[in-house]
C-alpha positions, 0 to 999 in steps of 0.5 A, a space after each residue: 360168351 357168344 361170337 357177337 360178344 367177342 367180335 371186333 369191328 372191321 373198321 374203327 375211327 377214333 376221334 380224340 387220342 389223349 390219355 384215355 383215347 390212347 389207352 383204349 387204342 393200345 388195348 384194342 391193338 393188343 387184343 388183335 384189332 388190325 392197324 389197317 382197320 383204325 383211323 385216328 383223328 387228333 389235332 395235337 398228337 403227342 410224341 407217344 401217339 405219333 411213335 405208336 402210329 409210326 410203329 404200328 402203321 396206323 393212319 393218323 389224321 387222314 382226310 375226312 373226305 377220303 375216309 369211309 364211314 366206319 363200323 364204329 366211331 369212338 368219340 374221345 374228345 373233351 365234351 366242350 369240343 363236341 359242338 365245334 367238332 360234330 359238323 366236320 365229323 359228319 362223314 364218319 357217322 354213316 347209317 351203319 355206324 355205331 357211335 361210341 361216346 366217352 364224353 362226360 355229360 353228353 347224352 344219347 339224345 345230344 349225340 343223336 342230334 349231332 349225328 342224325 345219320 347214325 341210328 346206333 349210339 352207345 354212351 360209356 364212361 371208362 376210367 384211367 386204370 384202362 391204361 393198364 387194362 384195369 379200368 371199368 366202364 359203365 355202358 348204356 345203349 339206345 334201342 337201335 344198337 344191334 346185338 352185333 354192335 353190343 358185341 363190338 362195344 363189349 369187346 372194345 371196352 373189355 380190352 381195357 377192363 371190366 364192362 358193366 351194362 346199365 339198364 338206363 342211361 340216367 345212371 351214366 352220370 352217377 357212374 361218371 361221378 363214382 368210377 370215372 372220377 374215382 381214381 382221383 379220389 383214391 390218389 387224393 387219399 394216398 396224398 392226404 395219408 402221406 401228408 398226415 404221416 409227415 405231420 406225425 413226424 415222418 420224413 416226407 419221402 418215407 411218408 409218401 412211400 408208406 402211403 403209396 404202398 398201403 393204398 396199392 397193397 390194400 387195393 390188390 388185397 381187395 381185388 384178390 378177395 372178390 367175395 369179401 365186402 370192403 366192410 369185412 376187410 376193414 373189420 379184419 384190420 380193426 382190433 377193438 380199442 386199438 390204433 385203427 379203431 381210434 382212427 376210424 372213429 374220426 373217419 367214420 364220424 358224423 363229419 367223416 369220410 361218408 358225408 364227404 364222399 357223398 358230397 364229392 360224388 354229388 358235386 361230380 354228378 351236378 357237373 356232369 349234368 352241366 356238361 350235357 346239352 
């Protein structure tokens, strides 16, 4: 790993400190980003955020007019807020600023139009396991992003999980539909499994505990088997003619999980397109 890949910016402004923004902020502080290098802009700070800022000495909602353009401007607001927020954020997007956006659906061209002074723009989509350092982010950059700025990006996103650089920005919406929204799909699986267990006669609280532990343990088994495809792990659990095989015949049928998941990801992909512009 080169020094540029581990470099941290000397200054960073975080715009939007909801759950994802705060999770990233905590990761940056944990990896050694100095508190005095960070400015946070959040119109409705949560009690947890205010406590974190007080504890770490972070600047919360300083005057924009008295804040110099940082090395990195991280946009973590809701995509629908970009048009209204961009004019006021102009002082934070200087010529040497890297704009790092996690706004779903907002393309590099959209961001360039709203922040014309900032040539370097990176678009990314992390996911909520970033809150425990187990996220994954797909990343795309425009041609103006330097190697040093790529290093900033890798370091900042690497603080909360894996980083996957993409060859083309057009893949970002698909990343959003798969891993960005994906944790909700997994949580729904646990929810549905618990409901099915209750329908099979289990007490509701027991069914939920069984479902949660099954999803948690299976995910950890997959993590600890990096060279083993999920299909092989599935086959290892499935005895021919057994109970698992009977269930999988339903889940892998013509109207089973595969077509449902394709439709779900396609719907998320369409929505990401609708959020662009």
